[in-house]
C-alpha positions as CSV (number, residue, x, y, z in Angstrom):
1,X,15.6,-2.0,-3.6
2,X,15.3,-4.0,-0.5
3,X,18.1,-4.7,2.1
4,X,17.6,-7.9,3.9
5,X,19.4,-9.6,6.8
6,X,20.8,-13.1,6.6
7,X,17.3,-14.6,7.2
8,X,15.9,-12.6,4.2
9,X,14.0,-10.3,6.6
10,X,13.8,-6.7,5.2
11,X,15.9,-4.1,6.9
12,X,15.4,-1.1,4.7
13,X,13.7,-0.3,1.4
14,X,14.4,2.4,-1.2
15,X,11.9,2.7,-4.1
16,X,13.4,3.4,-7.5
17,X,11.5,3.7,-10.8
18,X,11.9,1.4,-13.7
19,X,13.3,4.3,-15.7
20,X,16.4,4.2,-13.4
21,X,17.5,1.2,-15.6
22,X,18.0,2.4,-19.2
23,X,16.9,0.1,-22.0
24,X,19.4,-1.2,-24.5
25,X,22.8,-2.9,-24.2
26,X,23.8,-4.2,-20.8
27,X,25.5,-1.6,-18.6
28,X,26.2,-0.8,-15.0
29,X,23.7,1.6,-13.3
30,X,24.5,3.4,-10.2
31,X,21.5,3.8,-7.7
32,X,22.2,6.0,-4.8
33,X,20.7,5.1,-1.4
34,X,21.3,6.8,2.0
35,X,24.2,5.4,4.1
36,X,22.8,2.4,6.0
37,X,24.4,0.1,8.6
38,X,24.4,-3.5,7.4
39,X,24.9,-6.7,9.2
40,X,28.0,-8.9,8.5
41,X,25.9,-11.0,6.2
42,X,23.1,-9.4,4.1
43,X,21.2,-9.7,0.7
44,X,20.3,-6.8,-1.6
45,X,17.0,-7.6,-3.3
46,X,15.7,-5.8,-6.3
47,X,12.0,-6.2,-6.9
48,X,11.0,-5.2,-10.4
49,X,7.3,-5.8,-10.1
50,X,7.5,-6.9,-13.7
51,X,4.3,-7.5,-15.9
52,X,3.9,-8.6,-19.4
53,X,4.3,-5.0,-20.6
54,X,6.5,-3.3,-17.9
55,X,9.6,-4.3,-16.2
56,X,13.4,-4.3,-16.3
57,X,15.9,-6.7,-17.8
58,X,18.8,-7.3,-15.4
59,X,21.8,-8.9,-17.0
60,X,24.0,-11.6,-15.5
61,X,27.6,-12.8,-15.8
62,X,27.9,-16.4,-17.0
63,X,31.7,-16.4,-16.3
64,X,31.1,-16.5,-12.5
65,X,28.6,-18.5,-10.4
66,X,27.5,-19.3,-6.8
67,X,27.4,-15.7,-5.5
68,X,23.8,-14.8,-6.5
69,X,20.4,-16.0,-5.4
70,X,16.8,-15.5,-6.5
71,X,13.8,-15.1,-4.1
72,X,11.6,-12.6,-2.4
73,X,12.0,-11.0,1.2
74,X,10.6,-13.2,3.8
75,X,11.3,-16.4,1.8
76,X,14.4,-18.4,1.7
77,X,16.7,-17.6,-1.2
78,X,17.5,-20.1,-4.0
79,X,20.8,-20.4,-5.8
80,X,20.8,-18.6,-9.2
81,X,22.2,-21.4,-11.5
82,X,22.8,-19.4,-14.7
83,X,25.6,-17.1,-13.3
84,X,25.7,-14.1,-11.1
85,X,23.5,-11.1,-11.3
86,X,25.2,-7.9,-12.3
87,X,24.6,-6.1,-9.1
88,X,27.4,-4.7,-7.0
89,X,27.1,-3.2,-3.6
90,X,29.5,-0.5,-2.4
91,X,30.2,-0.4,1.3
92,X,32.5,1.4,3.5
93,X,35.1,-0.5,5.5
94,X,33.9,-2.1,8.7
95,X,33.7,0.4,11.5
96,X,33.8,-0.4,15.2
97,X,30.3,-0.3,17.0
98,X,31.6,2.6,19.4
99,X,32.6,4.7,16.3
100,X,29.2,4.3,14.8
101,X,27.6,5.5,18.1
102,X,30.0,8.5,18.1
103,X,32.1,7.4,21.0
């Protein structure tokens, strides 16, 4: 899992095994990462490093559109035309910069 800024530059990386994504029917999977300060606009990338015999199938929702992209960190994203990836990010409410610094 790679957190990228609005220019698709990596900010943080959290390795997760393919086994974190169970095979079978589409389902939501929760992947915990450490609390991380994110910029106002960011991308969450998931790199499966898939091969012909190893990888993960990530489902997508065809009832929605225009919220997901495809690409790799360091390269500009391209719209995902088939729907929206079934990835959801949980974030805390916005915090003031002073509060984050402990002031």
